[in-house]
C-alpha positions, 0 to 999 in steps of 0.5 A: 257215787250216790248214797241213799240217806239212812233212815236213822238221824240223830236229833240235835239237842237245842242250845239252852237260852242265855238269859244273862244278857236279858237279865243284864239289860232289865237290871240296867233299865231298872236303874235308869227308871228308878234314877229318873223317878221323882219321890218328892211330895209336892204341896199345892194350895187349892184353888177353885179356878183353872190355871189358864182361861181361854176367855176374856172379857170383851167389856172390862168396864161392866165389872165393878171390881177386879181386886188384886193383891200385890204381896211384896217382899218388904212386908207390905200388901198393896190392894188395887182395883184394876178396873179403875187403875187405883190403889185401895190400901197398903198393909203390912203382913209381918205384924198380926195387928196389921194383918187384922186391919187388912182382914177388916179392909177385905171384909169391908170391900166384901160387903160393898161388892157381894157378888164378886169372889175373884181376887188376883194375887201377885207375889214376890219370889222372896215372900215366905210361903208361911206368910203367903198362906196367911194372907191367903187364909185372911182373903179366902174365908172368915169364921163367924160364930162357928160358921165359915163365911167365904170372902174372895175364895176364887184365887188366881195366881199371876206369875208375871 
C-alpha cells in the first residue's frame, strides 16, 4: 500500500570540501613555475638603431661611406668601407697605444664624413666582452674639453 510521506524530513548535512587535493595541485604548479623562471640579469649594450630594419637602400652608390669594423679574435680590427669594398686600415685592440691610433683614425674618418653616424660591427665569438666594449667606446664618442663629441653612435651588430 501507498504511504503518504511524512511532513518531517531530515536535512542532510553537506559534506565538507576536500581542499587537500586542490592545495597539492597549487604547490606542484608553483614548483614548475618557479623552476622555469629565469632569475638571470642580462646585460646589453645600448644602441640607437633597431635590431632589424625592413627598408633597404635602392641606390647604395648614393652613400659615400658604409663603415664596417671586423673585430677578430687575434687582436686585430679591420676597418672597411662597404661602398667600394676597400680596406681602410688594420689596427690592434690589445695595446692601448694601438687603440689610440685607431681612435685617431676614426676621428679622421668622421671629419671626412661628418653626416655619417652608422657603423656595422662584426665580432668574432672569441673576442672578450671587455675588449669589445673598449672598441665600441672609441667608436661611439670622444670627450674633448669636458664635452662629449659623438662620432659613430649608431652601431649595428652583424651576426653573420
